[in-house]
GUMAR-942930 format. One record per residue: x, y, z of N, C-alpha, C, O in turn; residue number from 1. Coordinates in steps of 0.001 Angstrom, whole numbers. Each point is the difference from the previous one (the first is absolute). Layout:
! GUMAR-942930
+---------+---------+---------+---------+---------+---------+---------+---------+---------+---------+---------+---------+-----+
|    n_px |    n_py |    n_pz |   ca_px |   ca_py |   ca_pz |    c_px |    c_py |    c_pz |    o_px |    o_py |    o_pz |   i |
+---------+---------+---------+---------+---------+---------+---------+---------+---------+---------+---------+---------+-----+
|       X |       Y |       Z |       X |       Y |       Z |       X |       Y |       Z |       X |       Y |       Z | NUM |
...
+---------+---------+---------+---------+---------+---------+---------+---------+---------+---------+---------+---------+-----+
//
This chain:
! GUMAR-942930
+---------+---------+---------+---------+---------+---------+---------+---------+---------+---------+---------+---------+-----+
|    n_px |    n_py |    n_pz |   ca_px |   ca_py |   ca_pz |    c_px |    c_py |    c_pz |    o_px |    o_py |    o_pz |   i |
+---------+---------+---------+---------+---------+---------+---------+---------+---------+---------+---------+---------+-----+
|   -2845 |  -10590 |   17729 |    -450 |     417 |   -1271 |    -163 |    1568 |     -49 |     165 |     640 |   -1038 |   1 |
|    -493 |     -96 |    2210 |     -29 |    1564 |     109 |    1380 |     520 |    -320 |      54 |     931 |    -803 |   2 |
|    1221 |   -1460 |    1383 |    1038 |     460 |    -323 |     464 |      81 |   -1393 |     675 |     923 |    -456 |   3 |
|   -1195 |   -2228 |    -355 |     315 |     204 |   -1399 |    -651 |    1007 |    -689 |     598 |     542 |    -929 |   4 |
|   -1962 |    -119 |    1285 |    -660 |     983 |    -673 |     636 |    1214 |     351 |      44 |     840 |    -899 |   5 |
|     500 |    -523 |    2077 |     540 |    1185 |     242 |    1153 |     260 |    -732 |     300 |    1121 |    -410 |   6 |
|     460 |   -2293 |     208 |    1338 |      92 |    -756 |    -350 |     322 |   -1557 |     714 |     723 |    -694 |   7 |
|   -1883 |   -1339 |     243 |    -346 |     276 |   -1422 |    -430 |    1464 |    -163 |     249 |     626 |   -1030 |   8 |
|    -911 |     -90 |    2090 |    -689 |    1267 |     -37 |    1123 |     985 |     115 |    -135 |    1054 |    -622 |   9 |
|    1181 |   -1233 |    1296 |    1146 |    1110 |     328 |     981 |       3 |   -1191 |     539 |    1032 |    -400 |  10 |
|    -334 |   -2282 |    -154 |    1140 |     -89 |    -996 |    -427 |    -367 |   -1299 |    -440 |   -1142 |    -130 |  11 |
|     492 |    1996 |   -1001 |    -428 |    -367 |   -1294 |     727 |   -1089 |    -595 |    -476 |    -710 |    -887 |  12 |
|    1757 |     562 |    1428 |     686 |   -1137 |    -715 |    -532 |   -1319 |     389 |     -90 |    -896 |    -840 |  13 |
|    -291 |     716 |    2153 |    -724 |   -1356 |     342 |   -1374 |     -40 |    -655 |    -376 |   -1066 |    -490 |  14 |
|    -345 |    2064 |     447 |   -1253 |      74 |    -862 |     140 |    -514 |   -1414 |    -768 |    -822 |    -501 |  15 |
|    1896 |    1415 |    -157 |     218 |    -401 |   -1318 |     388 |   -1575 |    -130 |    -399 |    -694 |    -936 |  16 |
|    1199 |     233 |    1953 |     350 |   -1401 |    -236 |   -1111 |    -793 |     445 |     -58 |   -1141 |    -459 |  17 |
|    -939 |    1553 |    1352 |   -1231 |    -911 |     252 |    -713 |       1 |   -1283 |    -311 |   -1075 |    -513 |  18 |
|      -2 |    2303 |    -104 |    -775 |     -22 |   -1227 |     575 |    -834 |   -1021 |    -728 |    -701 |    -703 |  19 |
|    1994 |     722 |     563 |     832 |    -852 |   -1014 |    -307 |   -1480 |     151 |    -411 |    -735 |    -898 |  20 |
|     661 |     406 |    2131 |    -127 |   -1524 |     372 |   -1555 |    -380 |    -263 |    -248 |   -1058 |    -579 |  21 |
|    -706 |    1838 |     963 |   -1443 |    -302 |    -152 |    -359 |    -104 |   -1510 |    -798 |    -831 |    -434 |  22 |
|    1492 |    1795 |    -373 |    -297 |     -45 |   -1390 |     712 |   -1323 |    -648 |    -601 |    -588 |    -899 |  23 |
|    1681 |     185 |    1276 |     515 |   -1165 |    -339 |    -775 |   -1189 |     472 |     -15 |    -943 |    -791 |  24 |
|    -589 |     804 |    1842 |    -945 |    -948 |     337 |   -1371 |     -30 |    -983 |    -531 |   -1014 |    -455 |  25 |
|     177 |    2189 |     290 |   -1252 |    -119 |   -1077 |     520 |    -344 |   -1516 |    -705 |    -643 |    -777 |  26 |
|    2012 |    1136 |     429 |     370 |    -500 |   -1213 |     192 |   -1597 |     -88 |    -301 |    -672 |    -986 |  27 |
|     840 |     189 |    2154 |      51 |   -1548 |     -62 |   -1469 |    -669 |      80 |    -166 |   -1186 |    -287 |  28 |
|    -742 |    1917 |     643 |   -1375 |    -520 |     116 |    -576 |     -49 |   -1312 |    -989 |    -718 |    -147 |  29 |
|    1460 |    1389 |    -875 |    -650 |      67 |   -1322 |      67 |   -1551 |    -596 |   -1057 |    -575 |    -259 |  30 |
|    2218 |     -23 |      70 |      95 |   -1289 |    -612 |    -931 |   -1041 |     761 |    -726 |    -814 |    -571 |  31 |
|     877 |     985 |    2152 |    -910 |    -939 |     719 |   -1459 |     233 |    -101 |    -846 |    -875 |     185 |  32 |
|     597 |    2158 |    -502 |   -1544 |     201 |    -136 |    -497 |    -561 |   -1254 |   -1104 |    -538 |     -80 |  33 |
|    2047 |     681 |   -1059 |    -372 |    -482 |   -1306 |    -143 |   -1537 |      20 |    -936 |    -551 |    -579 |  34 |
|    1919 |    -157 |    1283 |      36 |   -1464 |     -20 |   -1173 |    -633 |     880 |    -551 |   -1043 |    -353 |  35 |
|     194 |    1731 |    1526 |    -997 |    -468 |     788 |   -1481 |     514 |    -380 |    -982 |    -490 |     556 |  36 |
|     887 |    1359 |   -1393 |   -1232 |     417 |    -567 |    -538 |    1162 |     960 |   -1148 |     409 |    -170 |  37 |
|    1933 |     113 |    1143 |    -394 |    1138 |     808 |    -519 |    1277 |    -662 |    -804 |     790 |     494 |  38 |
|    1423 |    -708 |   -1753 |    -197 |    1330 |    -822 |   -1559 |      94 |    -296 |    -516 |    1099 |    -203 |  39 |
|    -183 |   -2213 |     184 |   -1443 |    -111 |    -322 |    -872 |     268 |    1310 |   -1229 |      71 |     -22 |  40 |
|    1999 |      65 |    1141 |    -660 |     158 |    1496 |    -290 |    1351 |     220 |     947 |     785 |     -49 |  41 |
|   -2268 |    -285 |     321 |    -164 |    1244 |     438 |     710 |     391 |    1324 |     378 |    1140 |     269 |  42 |
|    -263 |   -2111 |     433 |     770 |     366 |    1349 |    1404 |     348 |    -296 |     475 |     980 |     574 |  43 |
|     262 |   -1671 |   -1414 |    1308 |     315 |    -496 |     151 |    1341 |    -607 |     931 |     719 |     363 |  44 |
|   -1780 |    -326 |   -1266 |     -23 |    1277 |    -714 |    -316 |    1085 |     995 |     566 |    1092 |     -47 |  45 |
|   -1493 |   -1406 |     966 |    -203 |    1038 |     987 |    1359 |     291 |     826 |     432 |    1142 |     158 |  46 |
|     140 |   -2203 |     308 |    1152 |     186 |     888 |    1206 |     754 |    -826 |     783 |     822 |     475 |  47 |
|    -827 |   -1288 |   -1783 |    1056 |     800 |    -830 |    -325 |    1487 |    -161 |     896 |     828 |    -168 |  48 |
|   -2121 |    -521 |     217 |    -470 |    1303 |    -157 |     300 |     850 |    1217 |     354 |    1178 |     -40 |  49 |
|    -531 |   -1893 |    1096 |     278 |     715 |    1305 |    1400 |     169 |     172 |     424 |    1045 |     492 |  50 |
|     423 |   -2058 |    -883 |    1485 |     130 |     131 |     441 |    1233 |    -808 |     786 |     818 |     477 |  51 |
|   -1310 |    -702 |   -1716 |     343 |    1041 |    -806 |    -392 |    1337 |     621 |     801 |     926 |    -129 |  52 |
|   -1862 |    -733 |     741 |    -526 |    1133 |     660 |    1026 |     232 |    1256 |     414 |    1145 |     185 |  53 |
|     -68 |   -2021 |     531 |     955 |      40 |    1233 |    1277 |     517 |    -487 |     538 |    1017 |     437 |  54 |
|     -73 |   -1778 |   -1375 |    1339 |     319 |    -584 |     175 |    1438 |    -608 |     993 |     711 |     153 |  55 |
|   -1976 |    -444 |    -775 |     155 |    1490 |    -695 |    -218 |     961 |    1137 |     618 |    1064 |     -15 |  56 |
|   -1394 |   -1329 |     939 |     -93 |    1011 |    1254 |    1266 |      26 |     846 |     403 |    1052 |     496 |  57 |
|     237 |   -2243 |    -331 |    1168 |      -9 |     644 |    1186 |     618 |    -650 |     931 |     477 |     648 |  58 |
|    -989 |    -498 |   -1944 |    1157 |     559 |    -658 |    -268 |    1650 |     -18 |     913 |     806 |     181 |  59 |
|   -2184 |    -457 |    -406 |    -360 |    1464 |     131 |     435 |     492 |    1348 |     621 |    1060 |      77 |  60 |
|    -934 |   -1828 |    1086 |     288 |     439 |    1278 |    1488 |     238 |     246 |     431 |     975 |     616 |  61 |
|     354 |   -1988 |   -1169 |    1439 |      61 |     223 |     634 |    1169 |    -786 |     935 |     628 |     496 |  62 |
|   -1414 |    -338 |   -1677 |     477 |    1013 |    -773 |    -211 |    1414 |     680 |     889 |     840 |     134 |  63 |
|   -2296 |    -699 |     304 |    -341 |    1129 |     770 |     898 |     243 |    1260 |     470 |    1112 |     243 |  64 |
|    -259 |   -2195 |     537 |     744 |     221 |    1124 |    1535 |     323 |    -238 |     671 |     686 |     772 |  65 |
|    -250 |   -1206 |   -1817 |    1419 |     574 |    -338 |     -98 |    1554 |    -376 |     759 |     840 |     484 |  66 |
|   -1647 |    -588 |   -1284 |    -252 |    1479 |    -404 |     -80 |     857 |    1315 |     703 |     991 |     198 |  67 |
|   -1509 |   -1417 |     557 |    -128 |     816 |    1330 |    1230 |      15 |     878 |     299 |    1000 |     652 |  68 |
|     352 |   -2016 |    -638 |    1199 |      54 |     653 |    1062 |     816 |    -597 |     728 |     688 |     715 |  69 |
|    -601 |    -732 |   -2018 |     828 |     941 |    -794 |    -299 |    1536 |     227 |     876 |     845 |     180 |  70 |
|   -2138 |    -621 |    -211 |    -509 |    1415 |     294 |     392 |     441 |    1296 |     355 |    1167 |     162 |  71 |
|    -384 |   -1994 |     787 |     295 |     314 |    1400 |    1509 |     327 |     126 |     379 |     993 |     621 |  72 |
|     537 |   -1920 |   -1272 |    1369 |      87 |      56 |     549 |    1113 |    -969 |    1143 |     411 |     195 |  73 |
|   -1823 |      51 |   -1129 |     365 |     995 |   -1073 |    1182 |    -467 |    -606 |     974 |     747 |      97 |  74 |
|    -819 |   -1930 |    -769 |     984 |    -882 |    -543 |     586 |     918 |   -1193 |    1205 |     214 |    -133 |  75 |
|   -2123 |     259 |    -649 |     325 |     733 |   -1173 |     750 |    1401 |     287 |     920 |     353 |    -738 |  76 |
|   -1299 |     362 |    1729 |     546 |    1173 |     545 |    1402 |    -334 |     518 |     892 |     800 |    -281 |  77 |
|    -606 |   -1828 |     966 |    1249 |    -515 |     488 |     885 |    -288 |   -1081 |    1177 |     344 |     112 |  78 |
|   -1589 |    -952 |   -1190 |     678 |    -364 |   -1180 |     586 |    1203 |    -743 |    1140 |      31 |    -462 |  79 |
|   -1989 |     898 |     400 |     345 |    1361 |    -600 |     967 |     702 |     689 |     959 |     510 |    -579 |  80 |
|   -1149 |    -438 |    1870 |     991 |     703 |     826 |    1385 |    -497 |      -6 |     959 |     765 |    -100 |  81 |
|    -834 |   -2227 |     221 |    1242 |    -670 |    -257 |     665 |     181 |   -1362 |    1225 |      87 |     -83 |  82 |
|   -2002 |     -30 |    -958 |     571 |      89 |   -1340 |     564 |    1495 |      10 |    1119 |     195 |    -474 |  83 |
|   -1828 |     820 |     978 |     441 |    1263 |      23 |    1382 |     236 |     778 |     887 |     780 |    -346 |  84 |
|    -889 |   -1585 |    1427 |    1211 |     124 |     852 |    1334 |    -659 |    -524 |    1159 |     312 |     273 |  85 |
|   -1622 |   -1277 |   -1073 |    1190 |    -790 |    -514 |     350 |     339 |   -1514 |     891 |    -576 |    -624 |  86 |
|   -1585 |    1437 |     184 |     357 |     423 |   -1501 |     182 |    1653 |      97 |    -214 |     686 |     999 |  87 |
|     639 |    -260 |   -2225 |     137 |    1462 |      19 |   -1159 |     703 |    -749 |     126 |    1074 |    -588 |  88 |
|   -1178 |   -1734 |     666 |   -1182 |     398 |    -537 |    -763 |    1010 |    1025 |     188 |    -149 |    1207 |  89 |
|    -895 |     992 |   -1599 |    -579 |    1004 |     820 |   -1538 |    -293 |      39 |    -604 |    -446 |    -975 |  90 |
|      20 |     731 |    2177 |   -1568 |    -248 |     138 |    -632 |     923 |    -717 |     485 |    1129 |     -84 |  91 |
|   -1663 |   -1456 |    -545 |    -885 |     979 |    -877 |    -599 |     921 |     962 |    -313 |    -417 |    1115 |  92 |
|     124 |    1661 |   -1459 |    -516 |     934 |     909 |   -1563 |      36 |     189 |    -612 |     882 |     602 |  93 |
|      52 |   -2024 |   -1237 |   -1497 |    -138 |     107 |    -402 |    -104 |    1203 |   -1201 |    -120 |     242 |  94 |
+---------+---------+---------+---------+---------+---------+---------+---------+---------+---------+---------+---------+-----+
//
């Protein structure tokens, strides 16, 4: 289980896939909860609220980790340099 968490923590693609599958699971639970009457259960509503909290924080963390990685790698600067190299545009003196 620890290796799975490490993979999720290091790779935003895996984090996004895991979040997507867990979201599909909760979407599938909507008709099940309506048919079984779980919607009226405080326990189910609490679990749903906790999942919403975890999913939103997970999505926030994944986005922040990508931004941190991009800041370290200076992707925007590299793109500008390559554009300047491959075109006849001149870099702004700013």
